[in-house]
C-alpha positions in Angstrom: -47.4 -26.6 5.3 -49.3 -27.1 8.5 -52.2 -24.8 9.2 -51.6 -22.2 11.9 -53.2 -22.9 15.2 -56.7 -21.6 15.9 -57.3 -18.7 18.2 -59.8 -16.1 19.3 -59.6 -14.4 15.9 -61.0 -17.6 14.3 -63.8 -17.8 16.9 -64.6 -14.0 16.4 -65.0 -14.6 12.7 -67.2 -17.5 13.3 -69.3 -15.4 15.7 -69.5 -12.6 13.2 -70.7 -14.9 10.4 -73.4 -16.4 12.7 -74.5 -13.0 13.9 -74.8 -11.6 10.4 -78.0 -13.7 10.1 -79.6 -11.3 12.8 -77.7 -8.1 12.7 -76.2 -5.5 10.3 -72.7 -5.9 9.4 -71.2 -3.3 11.8 -73.4 -4.5 14.7 -72.4 -8.2 14.0 -68.8 -7.2 14.1 -69.1 -5.3 17.4 -71.1 -8.1 19.0 -68.6 -10.8 17.9 -65.7 -8.7 19.3 -67.6 -8.1 22.6 -68.3 -11.9 22.9 -64.6 -12.7 22.6 -64.0 -10.1 25.4 -66.5 -11.9 27.6 -64.3 -15.0 27.4 -61.1 -13.0 28.0 -62.6 -11.0 30.9 -63.4 -14.4 32.6 -59.7 -15.4 32.3 -60.3 -17.9 29.4 -57.6 -18.5 26.8 -58.6 -19.8 23.5 -56.8 -23.1 24.3 -58.8 -23.5 27.6 -62.1 -23.4 25.7 -60.8 -25.8 23.1 -59.4 -28.2 25.7 -62.7 -28.1 27.6 -64.6 -29.0 24.5 -62.2 -31.9 23.6 -62.1 -33.4 27.1 -66.0 -33.2 27.3 -66.4 -34.8 23.8 -63.9 -37.5 24.6 -65.4 -38.6 27.9 -69.1 -37.6 28.0 -70.1 -36.3 24.6 -72.5 -34.2 26.5 -73.0 -30.8 24.9 -75.5 -29.8 27.6 -73.0 -30.4 30.5 -70.4 -28.4 28.7 -72.8 -25.6 28.1 -73.9 -25.6 31.7 -70.3 -25.6 32.9 -69.2 -22.7 30.5 -72.4 -20.8 31.3 -71.9 -21.0 35.0 -68.3 -19.6 34.7 -69.9 -16.5 33.0 -72.5 -16.1 35.6 -71.1 -12.9 37.1 -70.5 -11.3 33.7 -74.1 -11.7 32.5 -75.1 -8.1 32.9 -72.3 -7.0 30.5 -73.7 -8.9 27.6 -74.8 -6.7 24.7 -78.4 -6.3 23.7 -79.3 -9.3 21.5 -76.7 -11.7 22.7 -77.4 -14.0 25.7 -75.0 -16.0 27.8 -76.6 -19.1 26.2 -76.0 -17.9 22.7 -72.3 -17.1 23.4 -71.8 -20.6 24.9 -73.7 -22.4 22.2 -71.9 -20.5 19.3 -68.6 -21.4 21.0 -69.6 -25.1 21.1 -70.9 -25.0 17.6 -67.5 -23.5 16.4 -65.5 -26.3 18.0 -68.1 -28.9 16.6 -67.7 -27.7 13.0 -64.0 -26.7 13.0 -62.1 -29.5 10.9 -58.8 -29.2 12.9 -60.7 -29.6 16.2 -62.7 -32.5 14.8 -59.4 -34.1 13.6 -57.9 -33.8 17.1 -60.9 -35.4 18.6 -60.8 -38.3 16.1 -57.1 -38.9 16.7 -57.6 -39.0 20.5 -60.6 -41.3 20.1 -58.6 -43.7 17.8 -55.7 -43.6 20.2 -58.0 -44.5 23.1 -59.6 -47.3 21.1 -56.2 -48.7 20.4 -55.2 -48.5 24.0 -58.4 -50.4 25.0 -57.7 -53.1 22.4 -54.1 -53.5 23.6 -55.4 -53.9 27.2 -57.7 -56.7 26.0 -55.0 -58.6 24.2 -52.4 -58.5 27.0 -51.8 -62.0 28.2 -51.3 -62.1 32.0 -48.5 -64.5 32.9 -49.0 -66.6 36.1 -46.0 -67.4 38.2 -45.0 -71.0 37.7 -45.6 -73.5 40.4 -42.6 -75.4 41.6 -41.8 -78.2 39.2 -42.9 -81.7 40.4 -39.5 -83.0 39.1 -37.6 -81.1 41.8 -35.7 -83.2 44.3 -36.9 -82.7 47.8 -34.4 -83.1 50.6 -35.6 -84.6 53.9 
């Protein structure tokens, strides 16, 4: 049976586990929930975040660029971050989640493989030239 699609609940649980290293259980839970609300307040759906990650990793593999892009979209919301959680931490934990999530890694591998096959197919295409008129054709004068 296929796994159910990922969503904000999975991301929230990931945040919670990461925040447990620095905060009490109750505080970590509240912070994780608040971090998800930051994304939602800024009009992100879970799939938007995943797609941004996948597109960036397929084309640039530039984690810093993705972090800057996500951070800039949260710019106006920075004052609402809870004590102990910065915009950078929210962004980096989000990227870490996608980087370590098996189903996201699988999507990335499939896309990369598909693109590699497409490039190989392009290289092996034989370009046909139009034939020049045959020298055996009769010419009328």
